[in-house]
N, C-alpha and C positions, 0 to 999 in steps of 0.2 A: 255217762251216755246209758240210755234205758231203752234193752232192745225185747220187744215184745213177740213170742211165737205163739202162735194160736195152735189148740190142739182140740182133739174129740176123745171123749172113751172109746174105747174098742171093745167090740164085742165078737170078732173074730180072731181065733186062735187058732194054736197047732198049725197044721199043715197048709190051711186053709189060708194063712196071714199073705200066701204070696200074692193072694187074689190083692190083697189092698196095695202090693208094691208094684202089681201092673196098672193100679188106678193112679197111681204118682203120691203113693201114700207109704211113711216109714211108721212100721210097728213100734211100740216103747212101751217102758214102763215108769211110774214115776214111786219114787220111795224116800224115805229119811227117817231120821230120828223121830220115835212116835210118831211115825206117818203110817198110816197105813195104804201098802202099794194098791196104784192104781194101773190097768192097762191104759194105753192113748195110742192114738195114730196122728201123726203129724204130716204135714205136707211136704214132699222130698226136697221139690225145691228151695222153700222158707229156709228148711234145715240146713242146705249145703250153702246157702247162701250168709247165714248165720256163723256157719264155721270158716268159710271164707273173711268173713269179716273180723271176726276175733278168738276163733279157734274155742277151745274148750274151758279155758279159764275164767272166762266171762261171765258174770250174773245176769241170767235171763229172767224175763217174767213169763211165765208158760200162762197161757189163758184156755182154759179147759172151758168149753161150751157147756153150758148150763150151769156153771159154777159162779158165784157171785165175786170171790175173791180172786186176784191172779197170786201163781205159785212163784216164787221164786226158788229158781232151781241153775243145777250147775249140770252141764253135761258130763256125766262118770264116764260112760264108756260110749263109744262108738264102732260096731261092727261096721265093716267094708265090704262087698263083694271081689275078692281077689281078680276076678276077671275085669271088673269095668269102672272099678273103686266106688260101686252105687251104694248109698247107705242100705243096709238090712234091717238093722236095727239100733236103738238109742235108749241109753239108760238117763234118765234124769232125778239127779239126788236133789231132794227137797231141803232148803237150810234154814236156819235159825237165825233170823237178821241180828239176834244180839248176842251171837256164838262165834268166836274166833274159827276159822275155819285153815287147813294146811293145804296150799295148792302149789303145784308147780308154775312158774312163770318163764316164758322165753327171754332169752337174754339177747338185745337187738344192739349192733352196732349203728352211730352216726357219726357223722363227721368225714374228712378225709386223711389219713395218716401222710406225711410228709415222707414218711422213710420208704412209705412202699411207692409214691407218687415217683420219685426221685430214682426207685430202683436200689437203694439202700438194703433193704432187706424185704423177708416176705412175713406176712402178716397171719399170725396164727391166733383161732378162735377158739379159747380151750374150753371154755365154760359155758354151754348154751342153755342150761337150765338151772334155775335158782329155786329152792323149796323155801316157802314164806309162809307168814303168819298173820291173819288180818280178819278184820269182821268182812262179811257177802259183799256190802256193797262198797270196800275198798279196796277190793281186788284190781292189781294194776293190768291192763293188758300186756303190757311188756315192762322190762325194764331197760332202758338206754344206756348205752355206754357209750361216750364219746372218745373217739380213738384218734381226734384232731391234734394232741401233742405227742404224740408217738413220731420223736424224729429220728432216731436211732438203733442200731441193733440194740437188742437188749433191754430198751424201753417199753415198759410194761404197765397196763392199767389193774390196779389190786382191789380185792374186794373193800380193803379200806378205804379205795380211792373213790367210791361212788355214792349217792345219797338216794336210801329209799324214799318212795313218795311216804307222805303223813301217815301214820295209821298202821304202817307195814314193817314188818321185823322180820330176820332168818329165823326160819322153823329149826334150826338146829345150828347146834356151836361148831362153827367154821372159822379157819384159821385166816384172822383179818390180813394176812399178807398172801393169802391165794391169788394167784393169778387168772384174770378172767380172759385178758388178751395180752400178746407181746408181739415185739418184731424179733425175727429169727434171723438169721444169717443165709442171705439167698444162696438155695444150691446152686452150683455149678456143674455143667454137664464134665464130667471127666473125658480127657481127650485121650484118644487111642495112640499107643506110642508109634510113630513112625517107623515104617517098615526099612529093615535094613538092606544094604544092599548085600548081594548074594552072587558067589562066584558058580562058574557054570558047574562046577563038582557038587555043590550044596543044592543047586536047583536040577539034581540029579541028571545033567548031561555027561556025556560019556567023550573023552577027550579022545582026538583022533590022532595016531604016531604021525609023525613028521617025516 
């Protein structure tokens, strides 16, 4: 899936960039290896849509107005307003399509575990991110892990059980036995001990003489 994002060269800088944000634009910069940095501005709504669809690990084609060729980029950093989560600045990293990159890809679960369905145990998603190496146009949107075979407590899916997409390999040496997701013993709420019967004296009552 090829995703394109329109941009324009940015002339507004410094404190004046707030004007862009009020106009529905996000200030940003494009940089990369042997790439002259270029200040840009992109539509906030389109940027938010891209992030919702594919996150930061998907290759985008940035079409800068006035340039003949599109720039293959990754969203390297996205700064958000802590009050409303609106994008306030974006860094695009322009890649070389012939050079491998190291990127972080989200681990997603698919299927339904019989152990969870039957309340045999609880599902523990241990690893949420894997670091992989591949060419820019081979970056997977996510790595899917099937949990439909997890039936008993201690059943697990390990790194050696998954198949990475063609052209994708782990970026670092990781133990093939590392657990990505497993079934753990269901936690049972501790029962409170039953209150023991108390004698009048224990209850603080004063015995009356006969």
